[in-house]
C-alpha positions as CSV (number, residue, x, y, z in Angstrom):
1,M,0.0,0.0,0.1
2,R,1.1,3.5,-0.7
3,S,1.6,6.4,1.9
4,L,1.2,9.9,1.6
5,R,5.0,10.1,1.8
6,D,5.0,8.2,-1.6
7,V,3.1,10.7,-3.5
8,N,4.6,12.9,-5.8
9,P,3.9,17.0,-6.3
10,G,0.8,17.7,-8.2
11,E,-0.9,14.3,-7.7
12,D,-4.2,13.9,-5.9
13,C,-5.3,10.7,-3.7
14,V,-7.5,9.9,-0.9
15,V,-7.0,8.5,2.6
16,T,-7.7,4.8,3.1
17,K,-6.1,4.4,6.6
18,I,-4.1,5.9,9.0
19,T,-1.7,3.8,10.9
20,G,-0.5,5.5,13.7
21,Q,-1.4,4.8,17.4
22,G,-2.5,7.1,20.2
23,A,-1.6,10.5,20.3
24,V,-0.1,10.7,16.9
25,K,-3.0,9.4,15.0
26,R,-5.2,11.5,17.1
27,R,-2.9,14.5,16.0
28,I,-3.3,13.6,12.3
29,M,-7.2,13.3,12.5
30,D,-7.5,16.6,14.1
31,M,-5.5,18.2,11.2
32,G,-8.5,16.9,8.8
33,I,-6.7,13.8,7.6
34,T,-9.2,11.1,7.9
35,K,-10.5,8.0,5.9
36,G,-12.4,8.9,2.8
37,T,-10.5,12.5,2.6
38,P,-9.5,13.6,-0.8
39,L,-5.8,15.2,-0.7
40,H,-3.5,17.2,-3.2
41,V,-0.1,17.3,-2.8
42,R,1.1,20.6,-3.6
43,K,4.9,20.1,-3.0
44,V,7.5,18.3,-1.4
45,A,10.7,20.3,0.1
46,P,13.8,19.5,-1.4
47,L,15.3,16.9,1.1
48,G,11.7,15.3,1.1
49,D,10.4,17.1,4.5
50,P,8.1,18.4,4.9
51,V,5.4,17.3,2.6
52,E,3.0,20.5,1.8
53,I,-0.8,19.2,1.1
54,T,-4.3,20.8,0.4
55,V,-6.9,19.2,2.5
56,R,-10.4,20.6,3.3
57,G,-9.5,23.6,1.7
58,Y,-6.8,24.7,3.0
59,E,-2.7,24.2,3.1
60,L,-0.9,22.2,5.5
61,S,2.4,20.9,6.0
62,V,3.0,17.3,7.3
63,R,6.4,15.9,8.5
64,K,7.7,12.7,6.4
65,E,7.1,10.3,9.3
66,D,3.7,11.4,10.0
67,A,3.0,11.2,6.3
68,A,4.3,7.6,6.1
69,M,1.5,6.8,8.3
70,V,-1.3,8.0,6.1
71,E,-2.0,5.2,3.6
72,I,-3.5,6.2,0.2
73,E,-4.7,5.2,-3.0
74,D,-4.9,7.3,-6.1
75,K,-8.0,9.4,-7.2
């Protein structure tokens, strides 16, 4: 399964699962990244961290280690 960490800039995807545990999972969900949410990857920093995405109409930067916990499928 692909994760948000693997998506290239300009691609759209949909969240299928969040694999984190406890407070980390809660923080990701509080940012609006929940199952079934469409995401658009705007850009990735030169060293790959952070990933800038558009979710629910706003811009969000997600650390690479958090992005790896978000499983996605292509839109």
